[in-house]
N, C-alpha and C positions, 0 to 999 in steps of 0.2 A: 478444574478442566478435563474433558471427556478427551476419545482418544482418536476419534478421527480428525487426520491431514490433509490437507494439500499440498503438494511438494513442487513449485513449476521452476523448471531452468532455462535460461535464452541468453542466448548468445547474442550481443552487440556490436557489432563489424564497425570500427573509427571512431570507438568513443573511450574513453581516457577512464580509470576508475575515481577518479575527481569529482568530472562531471556527469558522472552515475549517483555519484554519494551526495552529491550538489542536488542533483533530479528530488530527491529524493527527502530532503532537508530545506530546499531553500522556498518561503511561500509563494513565488510569483513562478516557478518551475512548477511544482504542487499542482497549481489551480491550471493549469494548462494541460496535464493529464491525466490524474488520477479519475477514478471509474470507467462506467464503458463509454462506449462511441454513444458521441449526442450526449451527454454530462456534460454540463459546467459545474465550480465549487468555486465559493467563496470561504479562504481559509480566517477563523473569526483567533483564532491564537495555534503558534508554532514556537513552543519552547523547546530546543533541541538539546537536551542534553538528562541525562541519565536524571529518571524525578519528575522532566519536565514535562509539560502538559502540551496537547497539541484539539486542535476543534475543529470541527469543520462541515460546511455543510454539504453534499452533493444531490445538484436540483437534475433533477429527468429530460427531457424532451417536453415530458408532457404538466409540465411545473410539480409533478412530487417533491418534495426534498425529505430526503437522509440526512440528517446530523449525527455524526459520528464524531465520538471522543475517545479518546486513552492517556496513557502516558509511558516515554518513552525507556525501556528496561535499559539497555548498554548502544551508547552509540562510540562507533571506537572510528571516526573519520580514515582513510576512506573507504574499508573494508567491511565493516557491519554497521546496522543499525535494527536493533528489537523495542518493538513497541506493544502495550496491550489495544484491542480495538472490540468498540463497544458504540452499536447503532444505539444510538438516545431513543428510539421511537421502538425500540426492541417490547413484542407481546410479554405481557408477564408470565404466559404458559410455557417458556421456551427458557424458563428460568433468569439466572445473571446475562449471558449471553456473551460476556466476556471470552477474547479468544488470543490467541500472542499471536504478533508477525516478527520474523526476524527476514531480515535480508541479508545475507553473505554476496560482497563485490568482488570481485578478480579477479585481474588482469588475463586474458588468454591471447599470445601472441599480441596482433595489432586491436584487440576489442577488449570486452570487458561481460564475464558472464556475471552473470545476478541468477542466485537459487532464493525465491521465496520461497518460505515455509510458514502455512496459516496456521496454526492447531489450537485445538480446544473444543475445537463445533464437538454438540450434543447429539449428531446424525449428518448419516453421509450425505442428507436431501441438503445441510446445509450450508456443508464441504461443496460440493454439487453449484449452488447456486454461486456460494461466491466461485468459484471457478469461473464459474461465465460472467464476472465480474473483469475479473484478476487477467483474462486471458485478453481481452480487448485492452484493459487499463494498460499492458505491456505493450499492445500496437501505439497504440497514443503514444506511449513514454517511449515509441522508438524514433517517431514521426518525431515530440517535442525535441529528442537528442541532434538527429538529421538535419535539424534547421526547415523542416517542409510544416 
């Protein structure tokens, strides 16, 4: 993997670590918030255990579909989840394109802090494209957890 890394940290007031962990590991909850604003998700597989696989398809408002899959590397409820990330329709010109996502979850006061580290990008442009997806997804996650 290359060296470009994206790190995002957010505090979710009033959310406990277990609820946050569930939002990352329960297919019904993941389907609610994953991806940029306006995207919907179809969860095909989510076997949350080290070595388990996941497969989902994000659909953009214009109907474009983005299949994504990977393998869970670390599963430490309710504090950490780590998984490989690969767009299935990645152009061959970008290489394998597999990156690594690690989500660290910790209680802070009456809320939960999440640090998302997405590493292994081939170029800063790819890292920045993922930032533009993760930031609104985390906004959607906050809404999902608050019941909005």
